[in-house]
Backbone as numpy.savetxt, mean C-alpha at the origin, in Angstrom:
# Nx Ny Nz CAx CAy CAz Cx Cy Cz
-20.48 -18.18 -2.98 -20.28 -17.64 -1.61 -19.58 -16.30 -1.77
-20.13 -15.31 -1.04 -19.56 -13.92 -1.14 -18.33 -13.78 -0.34
-17.55 -12.74 -0.63 -16.28 -12.44 0.05 -16.60 -12.11 1.55
-17.73 -11.52 1.81 -18.05 -11.12 3.18 -18.34 -12.37 4.00
-18.70 -13.49 3.39 -19.14 -14.65 4.15 -18.01 -15.66 4.40
-16.84 -15.43 3.79 -15.80 -16.37 3.85 -14.44 -15.72 4.29
-13.79 -16.47 5.15 -12.46 -16.08 5.51 -11.51 -16.68 4.44
-10.33 -16.07 4.23 -9.80 -14.97 5.02 -10.37 -13.60 4.59
-10.13 -12.60 5.43 -10.61 -11.28 5.17 -9.80 -10.63 4.11
-10.06 -9.35 3.75 -9.35 -8.64 2.73 -7.90 -8.35 3.11
-7.08 -7.98 2.19 -5.73 -7.57 2.48 -5.63 -6.08 2.01
-5.13 -5.23 2.98 -4.89 -3.87 2.67 -3.45 -3.62 2.63
-2.96 -3.09 1.50 -1.55 -2.83 1.25 -1.38 -1.27 1.37
-0.45 -0.82 2.23 -0.24 0.57 2.36 1.27 0.96 2.46
1.49 2.23 2.58 2.85 2.67 2.66 2.97 4.04 1.89
4.07 4.73 2.07 4.29 6.01 1.34 4.14 5.76 -0.18
3.77 6.85 -0.92 3.68 6.83 -2.37 5.02 6.33 -2.93
4.95 5.57 -4.00 6.15 5.06 -4.73 6.90 4.00 -3.94
6.27 3.34 -3.01 6.92 2.33 -2.18 6.62 0.91 -2.61
5.85 0.74 -3.67 5.58 -0.57 -4.19 4.27 -1.19 -3.74
3.31 -0.32 -3.37 2.01 -0.82 -2.96 1.32 -1.52 -4.12
1.42 -1.02 -5.31 0.77 -1.61 -6.48 1.48 -2.95 -6.87
2.80 -2.97 -6.72 3.57 -4.23 -6.95 3.11 -5.36 -6.08
2.97 -4.94 -4.83 2.46 -5.97 -3.79 1.05 -6.36 -4.09
0.18 -5.39 -4.40 -1.21 -5.73 -4.71 -1.38 -6.71 -5.85
-0.60 -6.48 -6.88 -0.70 -7.38 -8.04 -0.11 -8.79 -7.70
0.90 -8.77 -6.88 1.48 -10.03 -6.46 0.43 -10.88 -5.68
-0.20 -10.23 -4.71 -1.21 -10.93 -3.93 -2.36 -11.40 -4.81
-2.77 -10.53 -5.73 -3.92 -10.84 -6.59 -3.51 -11.94 -7.67
-2.29 -12.36 -7.72 -1.96 -13.50 -8.63 -2.52 -14.78 -8.04
-2.87 -14.82 -6.80 -3.46 -15.95 -6.19 -4.98 -16.02 -6.41
-5.52 -17.20 -6.63 -6.92 -17.31 -6.87 -7.88 -16.82 -5.76
-7.29 -16.63 -4.59 -8.07 -16.19 -3.45 -8.48 -14.68 -3.52
-7.58 -13.89 -4.16 -7.72 -12.42 -4.10 -7.94 -11.72 -5.42
-8.93 -10.83 -5.38 -9.14 -9.96 -6.55 -8.49 -8.64 -6.18
-7.82 -8.00 -7.11 -7.25 -6.67 -6.88 -8.20 -5.62 -7.24
-8.53 -4.72 -6.28 -9.40 -3.55 -6.54 -8.65 -2.70 -7.52
-9.35 -2.33 -8.62 -8.71 -1.64 -9.82 -8.25 -0.25 -9.58
-8.68 0.38 -8.47 -8.30 1.72 -8.20 -8.04 1.88 -6.68
-7.30 2.84 -6.27 -7.11 3.15 -4.85 -8.47 3.71 -4.37
-9.21 2.92 -3.55 -10.54 3.26 -3.09 -10.57 4.54 -2.21
-9.57 4.68 -1.35 -9.34 5.91 -0.56 -10.40 6.23 0.49
-11.67 6.09 0.12 -12.68 6.59 1.07 -12.64 5.88 2.45
-12.05 4.65 2.53 -12.01 3.88 3.73 -10.82 4.26 4.63
-9.86 5.11 4.08 -8.66 5.27 4.80 -8.06 6.68 4.75
-8.34 7.40 3.64 -7.73 8.73 3.47 -8.30 9.80 4.41
-7.61 10.91 4.63 -8.18 11.95 5.48 -9.55 12.36 4.96
-10.49 12.56 5.94 -11.87 12.88 5.63 -12.64 11.67 5.28
-12.12 10.43 5.37 -12.83 9.23 5.04 -13.51 8.60 6.15
-13.88 7.36 6.05 -14.62 6.61 7.05 -14.07 6.69 8.47
-12.68 6.49 8.64 -12.15 6.58 10.02 -12.41 7.98 10.65
-12.27 9.04 9.89 -12.59 10.34 10.46 -14.07 10.54 10.69
-14.89 9.96 9.89 -16.34 10.06 10.04 -16.70 9.29 11.32
-16.19 8.11 11.49 -16.52 7.26 12.66 -15.96 7.90 13.93
-14.88 8.63 13.82 -14.31 9.29 14.98 -15.02 10.61 15.33
-15.89 11.07 14.47 -16.60 12.33 14.66 -15.75 13.57 14.20
-14.72 13.32 13.39 -13.92 14.42 12.96 -14.38 15.00 11.62
-15.32 14.41 11.04 -15.92 15.04 9.77 -17.44 14.72 9.78
-18.20 15.63 9.23 -19.63 15.46 9.19 -20.04 14.53 8.11
-21.23 13.92 8.26 -21.67 12.98 7.26 -21.90 13.60 5.96
-22.42 14.82 5.90 -22.72 15.55 4.69 -21.40 15.74 3.89
-20.37 16.11 4.59 -19.01 16.40 3.95 -18.46 15.08 3.39
-18.66 14.02 4.15 -18.17 12.68 3.68 -18.85 12.31 2.37
-20.23 12.44 2.45 -21.00 12.09 1.25 -20.69 12.94 0.02
-20.32 14.19 0.25 -19.92 15.11 -0.83 -18.65 14.62 -1.47
-17.75 14.11 -0.66 -16.54 13.67 -1.28 -16.73 12.32 -1.96
-17.62 11.50 -1.42 -17.93 10.25 -2.11 -18.48 10.51 -3.51
-19.31 11.58 -3.65 -19.86 11.86 -4.95 -18.97 12.78 -5.80
-17.92 13.24 -5.16 -17.01 14.16 -5.85 -15.66 13.47 -6.13
-14.64 13.87 -5.29 -13.28 13.48 -5.53 -13.05 12.00 -5.58
-13.70 11.26 -4.67 -13.47 9.75 -4.62 -14.17 9.03 -5.70
-15.23 9.63 -6.25 -15.91 9.01 -7.35 -15.19 9.16 -8.67
-14.61 10.38 -8.90 -13.95 10.61 -10.19 -12.79 11.55 -9.95
-11.57 11.01 -10.14 -10.36 11.84 -9.83 -9.29 11.58 -10.90
-8.20 12.30 -10.72 -7.06 12.11 -11.63 -7.04 13.29 -12.65
-5.86 13.42 -13.27 -5.79 14.56 -14.27 -6.75 14.52 -15.37
-7.11 13.29 -15.79 -8.06 13.08 -16.86 -9.42 12.63 -16.36
-9.54 12.66 -15.03 -10.84 12.29 -14.41 -11.24 10.84 -14.78
-10.27 9.95 -14.94 -10.55 8.58 -15.27 -10.18 7.61 -14.21
-9.90 8.12 -13.01 -9.60 7.26 -11.83 -10.82 7.38 -10.86
-10.67 6.72 -9.77 -11.69 6.83 -8.74 -12.67 5.61 -8.76
-13.63 5.67 -7.87 -14.55 4.56 -7.69 -15.37 4.24 -8.88
-15.51 5.13 -9.78 -16.21 4.92 -11.04 -15.65 3.77 -11.87
-14.31 3.40 -11.56 -13.74 2.28 -12.28 -14.18 0.91 -11.80
-14.81 0.87 -10.63 -15.16 -0.45 -10.10 -16.64 -0.65 -9.78
-17.39 0.38 -9.94 -18.90 0.22 -9.64 -19.59 1.22 -10.52
-20.79 0.81 -11.11 -21.62 1.74 -11.88 -22.34 2.70 -11.00
-22.75 3.82 -11.62 -23.35 4.87 -10.79 -24.60 4.48 -10.13
-25.47 3.67 -10.69 -26.80 3.30 -10.12 -26.61 2.44 -8.81
-25.82 1.40 -8.81 -25.65 0.67 -7.57 -24.81 1.46 -6.57
-23.97 2.38 -7.10 -23.18 3.23 -6.14 -24.09 4.15 -5.43
-25.03 4.77 -6.08 -25.94 5.65 -5.42 -26.86 4.94 -4.46
-27.26 3.72 -4.80 -28.03 2.85 -3.93 -27.26 2.51 -2.66
-25.98 2.25 -2.83 -25.12 1.93 -1.63 -25.03 3.16 -0.73
-24.78 4.36 -1.32 -24.70 5.54 -0.52 -26.02 5.84 0.18
-27.19 5.70 -0.47 -28.46 5.91 0.17 -28.65 4.98 1.36
-28.33 3.71 1.16 -28.47 2.75 2.25 -27.55 3.05 3.40
-26.36 3.45 3.07 -25.43 3.84 4.13 -25.95 5.04 4.90
-26.41 6.06 4.23 -26.90 7.26 4.91 -28.08 6.94 5.78
-28.99 6.08 5.32 -30.18 5.75 6.13 -29.81 4.96 7.39
-28.74 4.23 7.41 -28.36 3.39 8.46 -27.32 3.93 9.44
-26.64 4.97 9.01 -25.49 5.40 9.75 -25.81 5.90 11.11
-26.84 6.65 11.35 -27.15 7.18 12.65 -27.39 6.12 13.68
-28.16 5.04 13.32 -28.45 3.97 14.23 -27.32 3.00 14.52
-26.54 2.76 13.49 -25.44 1.81 13.69 -24.25 2.19 12.68
-23.46 3.17 13.07 -22.43 3.69 12.15 -21.42 2.67 11.74
-21.06 1.70 12.55 -20.02 0.76 12.24 -20.53 -0.27 11.23
-21.76 -0.75 11.46 -22.30 -1.74 10.54 -22.62 -1.05 9.18
-23.10 0.18 9.22 -23.38 0.93 8.01 -22.12 1.09 7.17
-20.99 1.42 7.87 -19.73 1.67 7.20 -19.17 0.35 6.69
-19.30 -0.72 7.40 -18.90 -2.05 6.87 -19.72 -2.40 5.64
-20.99 -2.14 5.64 -21.80 -2.42 4.53 -21.46 -1.63 3.32
-21.04 -0.33 3.55 -20.71 0.51 2.41 -19.46 -0.02 1.74
-18.45 -0.37 2.52 -17.20 -0.86 1.93 -17.46 -2.12 1.06
-18.28 -3.03 1.67 -18.58 -4.26 0.97 -19.43 -4.05 -0.29
-20.38 -3.09 -0.19 -21.23 -2.89 -1.42 -20.34 -2.29 -2.57
-19.29 -1.58 -2.22 -18.47 -0.97 -3.35 -17.42 -1.88 -3.82
-16.77 -2.64 -2.92 -15.53 -3.36 -3.25 -15.79 -4.84 -3.60
-16.80 -5.46 -3.04 -16.97 -6.87 -3.14 -17.54 -7.38 -4.52
-18.46 -6.63 -5.12 -19.08 -7.11 -6.35 -18.06 -7.51 -7.45
-17.04 -6.70 -7.62 -16.08 -7.02 -8.63 -15.32 -8.36 -8.30
-15.08 -8.56 -6.98 -14.39 -9.84 -6.62 -15.30 -11.00 -6.89
-16.60 -10.80 -6.67 -17.55 -11.87 -6.94 -17.62 -12.19 -8.45
-17.61 -11.11 -9.27 -17.61 -11.35 -10.73 -16.37 -12.02 -11.18
-15.27 -11.77 -10.49 -13.98 -12.35 -10.81 -13.91 -13.81 -10.34
-14.90 -14.22 -9.55 -14.83 -15.56 -8.98 -13.87 -15.77 -7.83
-13.56 -14.68 -7.13 -12.66 -14.76 -6.09 -13.29 -14.41 -4.70
-12.91 -15.13 -3.66 -13.65 -14.93 -2.39 -13.19 -13.79 -1.61
-12.06 -13.10 -1.95 -11.62 -11.97 -1.18 -10.94 -11.00 -2.07
-10.31 -9.95 -1.52 -9.79 -8.89 -2.38 -8.63 -8.20 -1.63
-7.79 -7.51 -2.48 -6.65 -6.76 -2.01 -6.80 -5.38 -2.50
-6.50 -4.40 -1.66 -6.69 -3.00 -1.95 -5.42 -2.21 -1.57
-5.06 -1.15 -2.22 -3.75 -0.58 -2.19 -3.65 0.95 -1.88
-4.65 1.46 -1.08 -4.60 2.83 -0.63 -3.42 2.97 0.33
-2.59 3.95 0.14 -1.38 4.13 0.93 -1.65 4.32 2.42
-2.72 5.05 2.76 -3.02 5.33 4.19 -3.70 4.15 4.92
-3.88 3.08 4.30 -4.55 1.96 4.95 -3.85 1.44 6.16
-2.47 1.46 6.14 -1.78 1.03 7.32 -2.04 1.90 8.50
-2.03 3.21 8.24 -2.31 4.16 9.38 -3.69 3.95 10.01
-4.60 3.47 9.15 -6.01 3.30 9.67 -6.30 1.81 10.01
-5.26 1.01 10.19 -5.48 -0.39 10.55 -6.37 -0.62 11.66
-6.26 0.11 12.80 -7.17 -0.16 13.94 -8.68 -0.09 13.61
-9.04 0.99 12.81 -10.44 1.15 12.37 -10.78 0.07 11.45
-9.95 -0.24 10.47 -10.28 -1.31 9.46 -10.33 -2.69 10.11
-9.58 -2.90 11.10 -9.68 -4.22 11.84 -10.98 -4.33 12.60
-11.50 -3.25 13.07 -12.81 -3.24 13.71 -13.90 -3.53 12.70
-13.71 -2.98 11.47 -14.71 -3.22 10.41 -14.60 -4.64 9.90
-13.33 -5.08 9.77 -13.07 -6.40 9.10 -12.05 -7.16 10.03
-12.55 -7.88 10.97 -11.66 -8.53 11.97 -10.70 -9.44 11.41
-10.98 -10.05 10.21 -10.09 -10.96 9.55 -9.08 -10.37 8.63
-9.10 -8.99 8.54 -8.18 -8.31 7.61 -6.71 -8.53 7.91
-5.89 -8.39 6.85 -4.46 -8.45 6.94 -3.89 -7.16 6.31
-2.75 -6.69 6.81 -2.16 -5.47 6.32 -0.68 -5.72 5.99
-0.29 -5.22 4.77 1.10 -5.26 4.33 1.60 -3.82 4.27
2.52 -3.54 5.07 3.14 -2.21 5.14 4.37 -2.19 4.23
4.30 -1.60 3.01 5.40 -1.48 2.17 6.34 -0.39 2.57
7.62 -0.70 2.58 8.62 0.29 2.94 9.75 0.29 1.90
10.25 1.48 1.63 11.23 1.62 0.62 12.25 2.70 1.06
13.48 2.55 0.61 14.52 3.58 0.81 13.91 4.92 0.50
13.93 5.80 1.56 13.30 7.14 1.40 13.82 7.94 0.26
15.08 7.76 -0.12 15.69 8.49 -1.27 15.01 8.08 -2.55
14.66 6.78 -2.68 13.96 6.29 -3.89 12.57 6.80 -3.93
11.92 6.94 -2.68 10.57 7.46 -2.67 10.58 8.89 -3.09
11.56 9.65 -2.63 11.63 11.05 -3.05 11.82 11.16 -4.54
12.79 10.40 -5.10 13.04 10.38 -6.54 11.76 10.04 -7.34
10.92 9.15 -6.85 9.72 8.74 -7.56 8.61 9.70 -7.40
8.69 10.56 -6.36 7.64 11.52 -6.11 7.79 12.82 -6.85
9.01 13.30 -7.03 9.20 14.62 -7.61 8.56 14.70 -8.99
7.87 15.84 -9.14 7.27 16.25 -10.42 6.06 15.34 -10.84
5.60 14.51 -9.86 4.41 13.74 -10.18 3.21 14.61 -9.89
2.22 14.44 -10.74 0.96 15.25 -10.66 0.37 15.13 -9.24
0.02 16.30 -8.65 -0.59 16.38 -7.30 0.31 15.97 -6.15
1.61 15.85 -6.42 2.52 15.56 -5.36 3.42 16.83 -5.09
4.74 16.73 -5.19 5.52 17.87 -4.82 6.80 17.94 -5.71
7.38 19.11 -5.88 8.68 19.22 -6.49 9.79 19.47 -5.45
9.38 19.56 -4.18 10.36 19.87 -3.12 10.83 18.55 -2.53
12.13 18.16 -2.70 12.61 16.94 -2.18 12.62 16.79 -0.65
12.81 17.93 0.03 12.87 17.87 1.49 11.45 17.70 2.02
10.43 18.26 1.35 9.05 18.07 1.69 8.65 16.57 1.53
9.10 16.01 0.39 8.78 14.65 0.16 9.43 13.70 1.14
10.67 13.99 1.57 11.36 13.15 2.51 10.72 13.26 3.93
10.30 14.51 4.28 9.61 14.68 5.57 8.31 13.89 5.60
7.56 13.83 4.49 6.34 13.06 4.46 6.68 11.61 4.59
7.71 11.09 3.98 8.14 9.73 4.15 8.42 9.45 5.60
9.12 10.35 6.32 9.45 10.08 7.72 8.18 10.04 8.56
7.23 10.93 8.33 5.94 10.96 9.03 5.23 9.64 8.88
5.17 9.16 7.64 4.40 7.93 7.37 5.11 6.70 8.04
6.40 6.67 8.00 7.17 5.61 8.67 6.92 5.62 10.15
6.94 6.75 10.80 6.72 6.82 12.24 5.27 6.46 12.55
4.32 6.92 11.81 2.94 6.59 12.16 2.65 5.13 11.86
3.32 4.55 10.83 3.07 3.14 10.50 3.67 2.26 11.66
4.85 2.71 12.16 5.46 1.93 13.21 4.61 1.97 14.54
3.97 3.11 14.83 3.12 3.16 15.99 1.98 2.25 15.83
1.35 2.23 14.66 0.24 1.30 14.41 0.68 -0.17 14.44
1.83 -0.46 13.90 2.42 -1.83 13.89 2.50 -2.39 15.29
2.91 -1.48 16.19 3.12 -1.93 17.59 1.79 -2.09 18.37
0.71 -1.45 17.81 -0.55 -1.47 18.51 -1.51 -2.58 18.08
-1.39 -3.03 16.85 -2.34 -4.03 16.28 -1.99 -5.41 16.75
-2.87 -6.38 16.84 -2.59 -7.72 17.25 -1.47 -8.37 16.39
-0.60 -9.14 17.05 0.49 -9.80 16.38 -0.10 -10.68 15.24
0.53 -10.60 14.06 0.18 -11.44 12.96 -0.80 -10.82 12.04
-1.22 -9.56 12.24 -2.12 -8.90 11.38 -1.39 -7.95 10.41
-0.14 -7.63 10.66 0.58 -6.70 9.80 1.97 -7.23 9.43
2.32 -7.20 8.19 3.63 -7.57 7.68 4.37 -6.40 7.11
5.56 -6.15 7.61 6.41 -5.10 7.01 7.26 -5.68 5.92
7.18 -5.13 4.72 7.82 -5.73 3.49 8.66 -4.62 2.82
10.00 -4.70 2.91 10.82 -3.83 2.21 10.77 -4.15 0.67
10.46 -3.15 -0.14 10.37 -3.34 -1.58 11.68 -3.84 -2.15
12.81 -3.24 -1.74 14.11 -3.74 -2.32 14.36 -5.18 -2.05
13.97 -5.66 -0.88 14.17 -7.07 -0.57 13.27 -7.94 -1.50
12.03 -7.51 -1.64 11.09 -8.29 -2.48 11.55 -8.40 -3.94
12.04 -7.33 -4.54 12.45 -7.39 -5.90 13.88 -7.72 -6.20
14.80 -7.62 -5.17 16.17 -7.81 -5.51 17.02 -8.43 -4.43
17.03 -7.83 -3.24 18.02 -8.13 -2.27 17.79 -9.47 -1.49
16.50 -9.82 -1.41 16.25 -11.07 -0.64 14.90 -11.69 -1.17
14.87 -11.98 -2.45 13.64 -12.30 -3.12 12.92 -13.57 -2.53
13.69 -14.64 -2.34 13.11 -15.86 -1.89 12.55 -15.70 -0.46
13.31 -15.19 0.41 12.82 -15.12 1.78 11.60 -14.13 1.90
11.60 -13.10 1.06 10.51 -12.12 1.11 9.19 -12.81 0.63
9.33 -13.56 -0.44 8.10 -14.24 -0.93 7.64 -15.26 0.07
8.58 -15.96 0.71 8.18 -16.96 1.73 7.46 -16.26 2.88
7.96 -15.12 3.31 7.33 -14.45 4.42 5.89 -14.06 4.06
5.73 -13.53 2.82 4.37 -13.24 2.40 3.43 -14.39 2.39
3.90 -15.51 1.77 3.09 -16.69 1.73 2.64 -17.20 3.15
3.57 -17.20 4.06 3.31 -17.62 5.43 2.38 -16.66 6.13
2.54 -15.36 5.86 1.66 -14.32 6.53 0.21 -14.45 6.04
0.01 -14.77 4.81 -1.31 -14.87 4.31 -1.85 -16.32 4.45
-1.02 -17.25 4.94 -1.38 -18.65 5.18 -1.91 -19.24 3.86
-1.09 -19.09 2.84 -1.42 -19.64 1.48 -0.72 -21.04 1.39
-1.54 -22.04 1.06 -1.05 -23.40 1.01 -0.24 -23.62 -0.27
-0.84 -23.21 -1.41 -0.17 -23.41 -2.72 0.41 -22.06 -3.16
1.72 -21.95 -3.09 2.35 -20.67 -3.43 2.71 -20.62 -4.88
2.30 -21.57 -5.71 2.71 -21.65 -7.09 2.31 -20.38 -7.87
1.05 -19.92 -7.82 0.67 -18.72 -8.55 1.48 -17.50 -8.18
1.69 -17.36 -6.88 2.52 -16.18 -6.47 3.91 -16.31 -6.91
4.48 -17.52 -6.75 5.89 -17.72 -7.16 6.05 -17.49 -8.72
5.18 -17.92 -9.48 5.25 -17.75 -10.94 5.21 -16.22 -11.27
4.28 -15.57 -10.63 4.18 -14.13 -10.96 5.41 -13.41 -10.43
5.93 -13.75 -9.25 7.10 -13.14 -8.65 8.30 -13.31 -9.63
8.53 -14.47 -10.18 9.63 -14.74 -11.00 9.50 -14.10 -12.36
8.30 -13.98 -12.92 8.14 -13.49 -14.28 7.87 -12.01 -14.40
7.27 -11.47 -13.37 6.77 -10.08 -13.50 7.39 -9.06 -12.56
8.13 -9.53 -11.54 8.65 -8.58 -10.53 10.15 -8.59 -10.66
10.79 -7.48 -10.97 12.22 -7.36 -11.09 12.71 -6.09 -10.56
14.01 -6.04 -10.23 14.61 -4.86 -9.69 14.63 -3.70 -10.78
14.80 -4.11 -12.03 14.80 -3.13 -13.07 13.50 -2.40 -13.21
12.39 -3.16 -13.19 11.13 -2.55 -13.29 10.77 -1.57 -12.09
11.39 -1.93 -10.94 11.14 -1.11 -9.76 12.15 0.05 -9.60
13.05 0.15 -10.57 14.11 1.19 -10.52 14.92 1.12 -9.25
15.20 -0.11 -8.76 15.90 -0.27 -7.52 17.31 0.21 -7.70
17.81 0.96 -6.75 19.26 1.39 -6.74 19.52 2.54 -7.76
18.51 3.12 -8.31 18.78 4.11 -9.39 18.18 5.50 -8.97
18.03 5.73 -7.61 17.37 6.98 -7.28 18.21 8.18 -7.62
19.52 8.12 -7.65 20.40 9.22 -8.00 20.20 9.64 -9.47
19.89 8.67 -10.33 19.70 9.01 -11.74 18.42 9.76 -11.98
17.56 9.76 -10.98 16.16 10.36 -11.15 16.05 11.71 -10.49
17.17 12.25 -10.00 17.17 13.61 -9.36 18.35 14.41 -9.86
18.22 15.71 -9.76 19.34 16.56 -10.03 20.44 16.25 -9.05
21.75 16.35 -9.47 22.87 16.04 -8.59 22.81 16.75 -7.27
22.51 18.01 -7.26 22.49 18.79 -6.00 21.41 18.26 -5.04
20.21 17.98 -5.64 19.12 17.44 -4.89 19.51 16.09 -4.27
20.14 15.21 -5.15 20.48 13.86 -4.66 21.46 13.97 -3.50
22.44 14.84 -3.53 23.39 14.98 -2.41 22.63 15.43 -1.15
21.76 16.42 -1.33 21.04 16.92 -0.13 20.08 15.82 0.44
19.40 15.16 -0.42 18.56 14.08 0.08 19.33 12.96 0.75
20.46 12.65 0.20 21.28 11.53 0.74 21.72 11.93 2.14
22.28 13.17 2.30 22.68 13.55 3.61 21.61 13.60 4.68
20.44 14.12 4.26 19.29 14.16 5.17 18.79 12.80 5.49
18.74 11.95 4.50 18.23 10.58 4.73 19.07 9.79 5.69
20.34 9.92 5.53 21.27 9.23 6.48 21.05 9.61 7.86
20.84 10.91 8.14 20.55 11.41 9.55 19.21 10.87 9.99
18.24 10.92 9.12 16.89 10.42 9.47 16.97 8.97 9.88
17.58 8.16 9.16 17.59 6.73 9.38 18.31 6.42 10.77
19.39 7.11 11.01 20.05 6.94 12.29 19.10 7.25 13.41
18.30 8.32 13.22 17.42 8.74 14.29 16.25 7.76 14.45
15.81 7.25 13.30 14.67 6.26 13.37 15.14 4.98 14.04
16.33 4.55 13.67 16.83 3.32 14.30 17.06 3.47 15.77
17.53 4.66 16.23 17.70 4.90 17.66 16.34 4.87 18.38
15.27 5.28 17.70 14.02 5.28 18.37 13.26 3.91 18.22
13.94 2.91 17.73 13.39 1.58 17.64 12.74 1.14 16.38
12.79 2.00 15.37 12.16 1.69 14.10 13.25 1.09 13.22
13.58 -0.16 13.48 14.74 -0.80 12.84 14.44 -1.19 11.43
13.15 -1.26 11.00 12.84 -1.69 9.68 12.97 -0.49 8.67
13.24 0.74 9.19 13.52 1.78 8.17 14.81 1.48 7.42
14.74 1.42 6.10 15.83 0.96 5.24 17.13 1.71 5.45
18.20 0.98 5.79 19.48 1.66 5.94 20.05 2.00 4.59
20.65 3.20 4.52 21.20 3.63 3.21 22.21 2.69 2.64
22.96 1.98 3.47 23.98 1.11 3.00 23.38 -0.13 2.29
22.14 -0.44 2.57 21.50 -1.72 2.08 21.52 -1.69 0.52
21.34 -0.52 -0.08 21.28 -0.43 -1.53 22.51 0.18 -2.16
23.57 0.28 -1.36 24.78 0.80 -1.92 25.41 -0.13 -2.90
25.74 0.41 -4.06 26.34 -0.46 -5.07 25.28 -1.27 -5.83
24.04 -1.26 -5.44 23.06 -2.15 -6.10 22.88 -1.83 -7.55
22.91 -0.54 -7.95 22.76 -0.23 -9.35 23.83 -0.92 -10.20
25.11 -0.89 -9.65 26.19 -1.51 -10.39 26.02 -3.01 -10.44
25.50 -3.61 -9.38 25.30 -5.06 -9.35 24.17 -5.42 -10.36
23.18 -4.52 -10.50 22.08 -4.88 -11.52 22.58 -4.71 -12.87
23.52 -3.83 -13.11 24.06 -3.73 -14.43 24.87 -4.93 -14.80
25.58 -5.47 -13.81 26.32 -6.72 -14.01 25.34 -7.89 -14.31
24.23 -7.94 -13.56 23.29 -9.01 -13.78 22.65 -8.89 -15.20
22.43 -7.66 -15.65 21.87 -7.44 -16.99 22.87 -7.89 -18.07
24.13 -7.83 -17.68 25.19 -8.24 -18.70 25.41 -9.74 -18.69
24.62 -10.42 -17.80 24.69 -11.88 -17.90 25.25 -12.54 -16.68
25.79 -11.74 -15.67 26.35 -12.27 -14.46 25.25 -12.36 -13.42
25.24 -13.38 -12.64 24.17 -13.60 -11.65 24.16 -12.59 -10.50
22.95 -12.04 -10.17 22.81 -11.18 -9.09 22.60 -11.99 -7.83
23.50 -11.92 -6.94 23.28 -12.69 -5.67 22.70 -11.78 -4.59
21.63 -12.25 -3.93 20.94 -11.46 -2.93 21.88 -11.09 -1.80
21.72 -9.92 -1.25 22.51 -9.54 -0.13 22.08 -10.38 1.09
22.97 -10.61 2.02 22.60 -11.38 3.19 21.60 -10.60 4.07
20.59 -11.29 4.58 19.58 -10.66 5.39 19.53 -11.34 6.80
19.63 -10.49 7.78 19.64 -11.05 9.21 18.22 -11.47 9.59
């Protein structure tokens, strides 16, 4: 049975870069139900992709050029992109079929294109559905829900200071901490607007720090309930063995920035969070939540138990 013929629908994991989208994707894919797409597919959610095409904001020719260009082969060594999950011959056949059908039924053609590219690997893996980790997927949830009514979305959120620290000096990102923090704010605001607009139960907000350190058990339980998974054994085993605060660099953002940048980012972040909370975005991580966490992690590494912080 193909993934397109069986519920549940796919899971899209999104959020700002360095927020744990891949961590969540691998955790979901630990379950026999879900195959993890091996690359960020992007064409279904990024600027200039299917949502812009369906909205009339980009021409079909421009979209197809990106499909055969940047989204097919990308990265510093040109070893990322859709080439990782589909061979060139079936890929070209999928694009040709999509182009021939788009004018008469753009939504059905778009749905068919996503399935033709993403589902075969899940079928080969013997899994009925899949999880994909393009960061912009949360912002495009309304479009993706129309394409896949059974889809679910996990919005990963992380302390903006840690996001900035993980972003600086990364290829194709930025060396400007204030620019990185402003992007974090824009994505949080846009994600919250989408969260309020989509049907209840289709999107889960998941703080990375809670999943890996502060509230591990409750976070895993929320994910299991959200995905309606009956046997949580595979996820629990993966969570216990492969997901840790140390691997996620939780509480260590100051160590990954120059001291002057860390102070500036900290001051700006505290103001931003107060503003976000006043505007009703209560899930924006409070700076106090991770205060002292690095020290607690060092104690845990020395053999003393790390007790999760209380979560309301």
